[in-house]
C-alpha positions as CSV (number, residue, x, y, z in Angstrom):
1,I,70.8,30.4,18.3
2,T,68.3,32.5,20.4
3,N,68.4,35.5,18.1
4,R,68.2,33.3,15.0
5,A,65.1,31.6,16.4
6,L,63.5,34.9,17.4
7,L,63.9,36.2,13.8
8,C,62.4,33.1,12.2
9,A,59.6,33.1,14.8
10,M,58.9,36.8,14.2
11,A,58.3,36.2,10.5
12,A,56.5,32.9,10.9
13,R,52.8,32.1,10.3
14,G,51.5,31.2,13.8
15,T,52.9,31.2,17.3
16,S,56.3,29.8,18.3
17,V,57.5,28.8,21.7
18,L,61.3,29.0,22.3
19,R,62.6,27.1,25.3
20,G,66.0,27.4,26.8
21,A,66.5,30.9,25.4
22,L,69.6,32.8,26.3
23,A,69.0,35.5,28.9
24,S,71.4,38.3,27.9
25,D,71.6,41.9,26.7
26,D,71.8,40.7,23.1
27,T,68.5,38.8,23.6
28,R,66.9,41.7,25.3
29,V,67.6,44.2,22.6
30,M,66.3,41.8,20.0
31,L,63.1,41.3,22.0
32,D,62.7,45.1,22.5
33,A,63.2,45.6,18.7
34,L,60.5,43.0,17.9
35,G,58.1,44.7,20.3
36,A,58.9,48.1,18.7
37,V,57.9,46.8,15.2
38,G,54.6,45.4,16.5
39,I,55.5,41.7,17.2
40,T,53.7,40.3,20.2
41,V,56.3,38.7,22.5
42,N,55.8,37.1,25.9
43,A,58.7,36.0,28.0
44,H,58.4,33.7,31.0
45,D,60.8,32.0,33.5
46,D,63.3,34.8,33.5
47,S,63.1,34.9,29.6
48,A,64.1,31.2,29.3
49,T,60.7,30.5,27.6
50,I,59.6,33.0,25.0
51,E,56.3,33.0,23.0
52,V,56.3,34.9,19.7
53,A,53.2,35.6,17.6
54,G,54.6,35.6,14.1
55,C,53.6,38.2,11.5
56,A,53.5,35.8,8.5
57,G,56.1,37.8,6.6
58,R,54.5,41.3,7.0
59,V,55.9,43.5,9.8
60,P,53.0,45.3,11.5
61,A,54.7,48.7,12.4
62,E,55.2,51.2,9.7
63,A,57.8,53.2,11.5
64,A,60.2,52.5,14.4
65,E,63.3,53.7,16.2
66,L,65.3,50.7,17.2
67,F,68.2,50.8,19.7
68,I,70.3,47.6,19.3
69,G,73.2,48.3,21.7
70,N,76.3,46.6,20.5
71,S,74.5,43.4,19.3
72,G,75.9,42.4,15.9
73,T,73.3,39.7,15.4
74,T,70.4,42.0,16.2
75,I,71.2,44.6,13.6
76,R,72.6,42.2,10.9
77,F,69.5,40.0,11.2
78,L,66.9,42.7,11.5
79,V,68.0,45.0,8.6
80,P,67.4,42.4,5.9
81,M,64.1,41.2,7.5
82,L,62.8,44.8,7.8
83,A,63.9,45.6,4.2
84,I,62.1,42.6,2.8
85,A,59.1,42.1,5.2
86,G,58.7,45.7,6.4
87,Q,56.3,48.3,5.1
88,G,57.7,51.5,6.4
89,R,60.7,53.5,7.7
90,Y,62.9,52.0,10.4
91,R,66.1,53.5,12.0
92,L,68.5,51.1,13.7
93,H,71.2,52.6,15.9
94,G,73.3,51.5,18.9
95,T,76.4,52.2,21.0
96,R,79.4,54.2,20.0
97,R,81.3,51.0,19.1
98,M,78.3,49.7,17.0
99,H,78.5,52.9,15.0
100,E,82.1,51.9,14.1
101,R,81.3,48.3,13.0
102,P,81.1,47.8,9.3
103,I,77.7,46.9,7.7
104,G,78.3,48.3,4.2
105,D,78.6,44.9,2.5
106,L,75.2,43.8,3.8
107,L,73.6,47.0,2.6
108,V,75.2,46.6,-0.9
109,A,73.9,43.1,-1.2
110,L,70.4,44.2,-0.2
111,G,70.6,47.1,-2.6
112,S,71.4,44.8,-5.5
113,L,68.1,43.0,-4.7
114,G,66.2,46.2,-4.8
115,A,66.0,47.0,-1.1
116,N,66.0,50.6,0.1
117,V,68.7,50.7,2.8
118,A,71.4,53.1,3.7
119,S,74.1,54.0,6.2
120,E,72.8,57.3,7.8
121,Q,76.2,58.9,7.9
122,G,77.3,57.4,4.5
123,N,80.3,55.7,6.2
124,H,79.1,52.1,5.7
125,C,78.4,51.8,9.4
126,P,75.2,52.1,11.6
127,P,72.9,53.9,12.2
128,V,71.0,52.3,9.3
129,I,67.9,53.6,7.7
130,V,65.6,50.9,6.2
131,R,62.6,51.8,4.0
132,G,60.8,48.5,3.8
133,S,59.2,47.9,0.5
134,G,60.0,44.2,-0.3
135,V,62.5,42.9,-2.8
136,R,62.0,41.3,-6.1
137,G,64.2,38.2,-5.7
138,G,67.0,37.2,-8.0
139,M,70.7,37.0,-7.4
140,A,73.0,38.9,-5.1
141,S,76.6,38.6,-3.9
142,V,77.9,39.1,-0.4
143,R,81.4,39.2,0.9
144,G,82.2,36.4,3.3
145,D,85.4,37.7,4.8
146,I,84.1,40.3,7.3
147,S,81.2,38.6,9.1
148,S,79.2,35.5,8.5
149,Q,76.3,37.3,10.1
150,F,75.8,39.3,6.8
151,L,75.1,36.0,5.0
152,S,73.0,34.6,7.9
153,G,70.8,37.7,7.9
154,L,70.2,37.6,4.2
155,L,69.4,33.9,4.3
156,M,66.8,34.2,7.0
157,A,65.0,37.1,5.4
158,A,65.2,35.8,1.8
159,P,62.2,33.4,1.9
160,Y,59.9,36.5,2.0
161,A,61.2,38.0,-1.3
162,A,58.7,38.1,-4.1
163,A,60.6,35.4,-5.9
164,P,63.4,32.9,-5.1
165,I,66.8,34.4,-4.2
166,T,70.3,33.0,-5.0
167,L,73.1,34.3,-2.8
168,M,76.8,34.0,-3.9
169,V,79.6,34.4,-1.5
170,E,82.6,36.4,-2.6
171,G,85.9,35.4,-1.2
172,T,86.5,33.1,1.8
173,L,83.5,32.6,4.1
174,V,84.6,33.2,7.7
175,S,83.0,31.2,10.6
176,R,81.2,28.7,8.3
177,P,79.7,26.8,11.3
178,Y,77.6,29.8,12.2
179,V,76.1,29.7,8.7
180,E,75.4,26.0,9.1
181,M,73.7,26.9,12.4
182,T,71.5,29.4,10.6
183,L,70.5,26.9,8.0
184,A,69.6,24.4,10.7
185,V,67.4,26.9,12.5
186,M,65.6,27.8,9.2
187,R,64.9,24.1,8.6
188,S,63.4,23.8,12.1
189,F,60.9,26.6,11.1
190,G,60.1,24.9,7.8
191,V,62.4,26.4,5.1
192,K,65.2,24.4,3.5
193,V,68.0,26.1,1.5
194,R,69.9,24.4,-1.3
195,V,73.7,24.8,-0.8
196,D,76.6,23.8,-3.0
197,E,79.5,21.8,-1.5
198,Q,81.9,24.8,-1.4
199,F,79.3,26.9,0.5
200,T,79.6,29.6,-2.1
201,R,76.0,29.4,-3.6
202,F,72.8,29.4,-1.6
203,D,69.4,29.0,-3.4
204,I,66.5,30.1,-1.1
205,P,62.9,29.4,-2.1
206,H,60.0,31.8,-1.8
207,A,58.5,30.3,1.3
208,T,56.9,30.9,4.8
209,Y,58.2,29.9,8.2
210,H,55.7,28.2,10.4
211,G,55.4,28.5,14.2
212,V,57.1,25.7,16.1
213,D,58.0,24.6,19.6
214,Y,61.8,25.1,19.5
215,E,64.4,23.9,22.1
216,I,67.5,26.0,22.2
217,E,70.7,24.1,23.2
218,P,73.2,25.6,25.7
219,D,75.7,28.3,24.5
220,A,78.9,26.5,23.4
221,S,80.8,29.8,23.4
222,A,79.9,30.4,27.0
223,A,80.8,26.8,27.8
224,S,84.4,27.4,26.5
225,Y,85.2,29.4,29.6
226,F,84.6,26.5,31.9
227,F,86.3,24.0,29.7
228,A,89.3,26.4,29.7
229,A,89.0,26.7,33.5
230,A,89.6,22.9,33.7
231,A,92.6,23.2,31.4
232,I,94.2,26.0,33.3
233,T,93.7,24.5,36.8
234,G,94.2,20.8,36.0
235,G,90.7,20.2,37.3
236,T,87.6,18.6,35.8
237,V,84.5,20.3,34.4
238,T,81.4,18.7,32.9
239,V,79.0,20.8,30.8
240,E,75.6,19.2,30.3
241,G,73.4,19.6,27.3
242,L,76.2,19.8,24.8
243,S,77.8,17.2,22.6
244,R,80.0,17.2,19.5
245,R,76.8,16.9,17.5
246,S,75.9,20.5,18.6
247,L,74.6,23.0,16.0
248,Q,77.3,25.3,17.3
249,G,80.8,25.1,15.8
250,D,82.4,26.4,19.0
251,V,82.0,23.0,20.6
252,A,85.1,22.1,18.6
253,F,87.1,24.3,21.2
254,V,87.4,21.1,23.2
255,D,89.3,19.5,20.3
256,V,91.9,22.2,20.6
257,L,92.2,21.6,24.3
258,E,92.7,17.9,23.6
259,R,95.5,18.7,21.2
260,M,97.1,20.8,24.0
261,G,97.1,17.9,26.5
262,C,93.6,17.8,28.1
263,Q,91.4,14.7,28.4
264,V,88.0,15.1,26.7
265,I,85.2,12.6,27.4
266,E,81.9,12.9,25.6
267,G,78.7,11.6,27.1
268,P,75.3,11.3,25.3
269,Q,74.5,14.9,26.3
270,S,77.6,16.2,28.0
271,I,81.3,16.9,27.5
272,T,83.9,16.6,30.3
273,V,87.3,18.2,30.1
274,T,90.1,17.4,32.5
275,G,93.3,19.5,32.5
276,G,96.7,18.0,31.9
277,T,100.2,19.2,31.1
278,L,99.5,21.9,28.4
279,H,101.5,22.2,25.2
280,G,101.5,25.0,22.8
281,V,99.7,24.5,19.4
282,T,99.4,26.2,16.0
283,V,95.7,26.4,15.2
284,D,93.5,27.9,12.5
285,M,90.5,29.3,14.5
286,N,88.5,30.8,11.6
287,A,85.6,28.4,12.3
288,I,85.6,28.9,16.1
289,S,86.7,32.6,16.3
290,D,84.5,33.4,19.3
291,T,86.8,31.2,21.4
292,V,90.1,32.9,20.3
293,Q,90.2,34.9,23.6
294,T,89.5,31.8,25.6
295,L,92.3,29.9,24.0
296,A,94.7,32.9,24.5
297,A,94.1,32.6,28.2
298,V,94.9,28.9,28.2
299,A,98.0,29.5,26.0
300,L,99.6,31.5,28.9
301,F,100.0,28.3,30.8
302,A,101.4,26.0,28.1
303,D,105.0,24.8,28.0
304,G,105.6,26.3,24.5
305,P,104.3,28.9,22.1
306,T,100.8,29.0,20.7
307,T,100.0,30.5,17.3
308,I,96.4,31.5,16.4
309,T,95.8,32.1,12.6
310,N,93.1,33.1,10.1
311,V,91.0,35.3,12.3
312,A,91.6,38.7,10.8
313,H,87.8,39.3,10.9
314,I,87.7,39.5,14.7
315,R,89.2,42.9,14.4
316,H,85.7,44.0,13.5
317,K,84.0,42.6,16.6
318,E,82.9,44.4,19.8
319,T,86.5,45.6,19.8
320,D,89.6,44.9,17.7
321,R,90.1,41.6,19.5
322,I,93.6,40.9,18.1
323,A,95.0,44.2,19.2
324,A,93.2,44.2,22.5
325,L,94.4,40.7,23.3
326,A,98.0,41.5,22.5
327,T,97.8,44.5,24.8
328,E,96.2,42.8,27.7
329,L,98.2,39.5,27.5
330,R,101.4,41.5,27.7
331,K,100.2,43.0,31.0
332,F,100.5,39.5,32.5
333,G,104.1,39.2,31.3
334,A,103.6,37.1,28.2
335,T,105.5,37.8,24.9
336,V,102.9,38.4,22.2
337,D,103.4,38.8,18.5
338,E,100.4,40.7,17.0
339,R,99.8,39.6,13.4
340,A,97.4,40.8,10.7
341,D,95.3,37.6,11.1
342,G,96.1,36.4,14.5
343,L,98.6,36.1,17.4
344,G,101.7,34.4,18.5
345,I,101.7,33.8,22.3
346,E,105.0,32.9,24.1
347,P,104.4,31.9,27.8
348,R,106.6,33.7,30.3
349,P,106.5,33.9,34.2
350,L,103.1,35.5,34.9
351,H,102.1,38.2,37.4
352,G,98.9,39.9,38.3
353,A,97.5,42.8,36.3
354,T,94.5,45.1,35.9
355,I,92.8,44.2,32.7
356,D,90.8,46.5,30.4
357,T,87.9,44.9,28.7
358,Y,87.0,47.4,25.9
359,E,83.3,46.9,26.5
360,D,83.8,43.4,25.2
361,H,82.2,40.6,27.1
362,R,84.6,38.0,25.9
363,M,87.6,39.9,27.0
364,A,86.3,40.0,30.5
365,M,85.3,36.3,30.7
366,S,88.3,34.8,29.0
367,L,91.0,36.8,30.8
368,S,89.3,36.4,34.2
369,L,90.4,32.7,33.9
370,V,94.0,33.8,34.3
371,G,93.1,34.7,37.9
372,L,92.4,31.1,38.7
373,R,96.2,30.5,38.8
374,V,97.7,34.0,39.1
375,P,97.0,36.2,42.1
376,G,96.2,39.9,41.7
377,V,94.1,39.8,38.5
378,V,91.6,42.6,38.4
379,I,88.9,42.9,35.6
380,R,87.7,46.4,34.8
381,D,84.0,46.8,33.8
382,P,83.0,43.2,34.8
383,G,79.4,44.1,34.0
384,C,80.1,44.0,30.3
385,T,79.5,40.2,30.4
386,A,75.8,40.9,30.5
387,K,75.9,41.2,26.8
388,T,75.7,37.4,26.5
389,Y,76.2,36.0,30.0
390,P,74.8,38.1,32.9
391,H,75.4,35.3,35.5
392,Y,78.9,34.5,34.5
393,W,80.5,35.7,37.7
394,D,78.0,33.8,39.8
395,D,78.7,30.6,37.9
396,L,82.5,31.1,38.1
397,Q,82.2,31.6,41.8
398,R,80.1,28.4,42.1
399,L,82.8,26.6,40.1
400,V,85.7,27.6,42.3
401,G,83.7,27.4,45.6
402,D,85.3,28.6,48.8
403,R,88.7,28.8,47.2
404,G,87.5,31.8,45.2
405,A,85.8,33.5,48.1
């Protein structure tokens, strides 16, 4: 939500104030990129409050070299906005893994609208060269089966085309709740998109965002680790500021835990999970794919097998999350069936292990939870959690108290 709000605030007419912003590496690289293209940004309260002076749809800088780390949202949101609202040459590059992550479908969609964008190495991956010159509007198609962020980036930039744009989704749209989140953020900044019931056609008007005072709700993906901690230990955890009415689809992770045997109680602005006897489940996690690793950790403690399906697209994340999970879960002693679009996890007697994280924040956070029940769990490269949750280890320590000292 923070990076979506930053992008809309960047392009808005007037100043926006974002409250409750996520302090993380992903946010930092977005903020650095906005500053590099001439947007005035002031962060306060350890970046929890951010003021953004919008450019009214015209990016000030005519050239910039932008390092975006391994932040998928940053590059996939900025490329369309710079192509449509930029007036110069911009080069976006990142880490080794970012240069392996596909972005070709986004570049093809932008090209069909008249944008001048290209993969520098011609391999459909970053670095990306953008020569901002606006786009004419019209119709474009984008594949929906690799990343919903391609569609989200196009949606947020489209109001600044010379004429209305219609976007058509080819194939199955993965992670639909993230697109719904994008549309909700756009509405908050004053632009409404017309969508068909199947979520295959999006009509975006020629319009302007307006600066707003915007409250960002807590990160539901981060909350999943603490809900899972309750499930694994049989304890109780309450996360405040979230409800099932959240903009974020990942809040539905608690529904999966409920199916597995946990008790879930929803307050007006909180969710409480209490662990119980855990049962294996078969679950399609396409809509909540950022919590696949968290569920995999919980599945190790169930009394039967768990099958996770319809998440082939997570092979293109910070790492190949299906292959990485299969490898690391086996280290604990579990029997794991790696499938093209998911995993079958068969619980077995568990033992400690040294876990590789593949520079993937969610591998570190999710598999650390196994150590709440199993002694001898060591997480390599724990600092990778800074990508989205720099204070994760401090918060986990507070949760377990002296028992974790």
